[in-house]
C-alpha positions in Angstrom: 0.0 0.0 0.0 1.1 3.6 -0.7 4.3 2.8 -2.5 4.9 6.3 -3.7 4.3 7.7 -0.2 6.6 5.1 1.4 9.4 6.1 -1.1 8.8 9.8 -0.3 9.0 9.3 3.4 12.2 7.3 3.1 13.8 10.2 1.3 12.4 12.8 3.8 13.7 10.9 6.8 17.3 11.3 5.5 16.8 15.1 5.7 16.5 14.8 9.5 20.2 13.8 10.3 21.3 15.9 7.3 19.9 19.0 9.0 21.1 18.1 12.5 17.6 17.5 13.8 18.1 14.0 15.3 20.6 11.7 16.9 20.8 7.9 16.1 17.2 6.7 15.8 15.3 9.5 17.6 12.7 11.4 15.6 10.2 10.4 12.9 8.0 11.6 10.1 4.5 10.4 9.2 2.1 11.1 6.4 -1.7 10.9 6.3 -3.1 8.6 3.6 -6.9 8.8 3.7 -8.0 6.8 6.7 -4.5 5.5 7.2 -1.1 6.9 7.9 2.4 5.8 7.0 5.1 6.2 9.7 8.7 5.2 10.4 9.4 1.9 12.2 10.6 2.0 15.8 14.3 1.9 16.5 15.5 1.6 12.9 18.4 3.9 11.8 17.7 6.4 9.1 20.3 4.9 6.8 18.7 1.5 7.1 15.2 2.8 6.1 13.6 1.7 2.8 10.1 2.0 1.4 9.3 -1.6 2.5 10.2 -0.8 6.1 7.6 1.9 6.5 4.5 0.9 8.5 0.9 1.6 7.6 -1.5 2.1 10.5 -5.1 3.3 10.8 -5.9 6.5 12.6 -6.3 4.6 15.9 -2.6 3.5 15.6 -3.5 -0.1 14.7 -1.0 -1.7 12.3 -2.6 -2.3 8.9 0.5 -3.3 6.9 4.2 -3.7 7.7 6.9 -6.0 8.8 8.1 -3.8 11.7 6.7 -2.3 14.8 5.7 1.3 14.2 7.3 4.3 16.0 6.6 4.6 19.7 5.1 8.0 18.8 2.4 6.4 16.6 -0.4 7.1 19.0 0.6 10.7 19.1 0.6 11.1 15.3 -2.7 9.3 15.1 -4.4 11.5 17.6 -3.2 14.7 15.8 -4.5 13.4 12.5 -7.9 12.6 14.0 -8.3 16.0 15.6 -6.6 18.2 13.0 -8.1 17.2 9.7 -6.1 19.7 7.7 -2.8 18.1 8.8 -1.2 15.8 6.1 2.2 15.4 7.6 3.9 15.4 11.1 7.6 15.6 12.1 9.0 14.9 15.5 12.6 15.7 16.5 14.8 16.4 19.5 16.8 19.1 17.7 19.2 20.5 20.3 18.5 24.2 20.4 14.7 23.9 20.2 14.8 21.2 22.9 17.0 23.4 25.1 14.1 25.9 25.1 11.7 23.0 25.9 13.9 21.9 28.8 13.4 25.4 30.2 9.6 25.3 29.5 9.9 28.5 27.5 8.3 29.5 24.3 10.7 30.8 21.6 9.9 34.5 21.4 9.3 36.1 18.0 12.3 38.4 17.7 13.2 37.6 14.1 11.4 38.4 10.8 12.0 34.8 9.8 9.9 33.7 12.7 7.1 36.2 11.9 7.2 34.8 8.3 7.1 31.1 9.0 5.5 30.9 12.4 3.4 34.0 12.6 4.6 34.8 16.1 6.4 32.9 18.9 6.8 29.1 18.8 4.7 27.9 21.7 5.8 25.6 24.5 3.3 22.9 25.6 3.2 21.2 28.9 4.8 17.9 29.9 3.3 14.6 28.7 4.5 11.0 28.9 5.6 9.2 25.7 3.7 6.2 24.3 0.0 7.1 24.5 -2.2 9.9 23.3 -1.2 12.5 25.9 1.4 14.2 23.8 -1.0 14.3 20.8 -3.6 15.9 23.0 -1.2 18.6 24.1 -0.1 19.3 20.6 -3.7 19.7 19.5 -4.6 21.8 22.5 -1.8 24.3 21.8 -1.7 24.4 18.0 -5.4 24.3 17.2 -6.2 27.9 16.1 -2.5 28.9 16.4 -0.5 30.2 13.5 2.6 28.3 14.3 3.1 24.9 12.6 5.6 24.0 15.4 5.4 23.3 19.1 8.1 22.5 21.6 7.0 20.3 24.5 8.3 20.7 28.0 11.3 18.4 28.7 10.8 16.6 25.4 11.3 18.1 21.9 9.6 19.4 18.8 6.5 18.5 16.8 5.7 20.2 13.6 2.6 19.8 11.3 1.9 20.7 7.7 -0.4 20.0 4.8 2.3 17.6 3.6 5.2 15.8 5.2 7.5 18.1 3.3 5.8 21.2 4.7 6.1 19.8 8.2 9.8 19.0 7.6 10.4 22.6 6.5 8.8 23.8 9.7 11.1 21.5 11.8 14.2 22.8 10.0 13.2 26.4 10.5 12.3 25.8 14.1 15.8 24.6 14.9 17.3 27.4 12.9 15.5 30.2 14.7 15.8 28.4 18.1 19.6 28.6 17.7 19.7 32.2 16.5 17.4 33.4 19.3 19.4 31.5 21.9 22.6 33.3 20.6 20.8 36.6 20.7 20.0 36.2 24.3 23.7 35.6 25.1 24.4 39.1 23.7 21.7 40.5 26.0 19.5 43.2 24.6 17.0 41.2 22.5 14.5 43.4 20.7 10.9 42.3 20.3 8.9 42.8 17.0 5.7 44.7 17.4 2.6 42.6 16.9 1.4 44.8 14.0 4.7 44.2 12.2 4.5 40.4 12.9 1.0 40.4 11.4 2.1 42.2 8.2 5.2 40.0 7.8 3.1 36.8 8.2 0.5 38.0 5.7 3.2 38.9 3.1 5.0 35.6 3.5 1.7 33.6 3.4 0.0 35.5 0.6 2.7 37.2 -1.5 6.1 35.6 -1.1 7.2 32.9 -3.6 5.6 31.6 -6.8 1.8 31.8 -6.8 1.6 30.0 -10.2 4.0 27.7 -12.0 6.3 29.6 -14.3 6.7 28.1 -17.8 10.0 26.3 -18.4 12.1 27.9 -21.2 11.7 26.1 -24.5 8.2 24.6 -23.6 4.8 25.9 -24.8 
C-alpha cells in the first residue's frame, strides 16, 4: 500500500540527520493517507530505512501493513490526524537548540522576521506529557489548534511540527531549529529586541499570501 508515499517518506527521513535534527534513531515523520497513515518503524536507523520498512496504520494507531513495529510516537501522530483534519504530515525531532528551550519550558519569542514569516509569532511551548500514549498528541492539538505556528516545543521533550504535507512539516522543523539557535545566541548578547505585533501580522501576511511563486512559471523552451 502507498508505494509512492513510502518512497517519499524514506527520502524525507534522510533530511533529519542531514539537517542536524536527530541523533541515532530519535525522531520520525509520518504522512496521512486517507483513513490511514504511514510512519517510520521503531528503532531503525535512518540509513537503514527503505520503502518496505515503513509501517501503515489506521488513525487509531493499529497496524494495517508492515513487517516492523511502528514508531513509539504512533499514537501521538494518530491523535493529531484525528483531531486536526487539515494536517497531512507530522515531524518529531529532539533538535538541540529547540529542545533546550523546551527543557526550560519557555516558548521561543518572536524576535526575528524569519519567525514572523514562518510561524506568525512565537513558537509555543506545551506542557509535559509522557511518551507512548495519546497524551502528547492531545497537548499538541490543544496548543496548535487555532495557532499560526506549525511548530510546538513540548516541555522536557522536543519538537513536533505539522503541515499540509510531510515536506511542509519538515520545512517547519528545519526552520524551528534554525530560529531556536539564533534566538538563543541573541539572548547571550543581551538586549534582544521584540517585534511589534502589527509588524508580525504584516510579515506573516506577506509571507503567506505574496512571497514565492503563486503559479508555476513556464519552463524555457516549452509551450
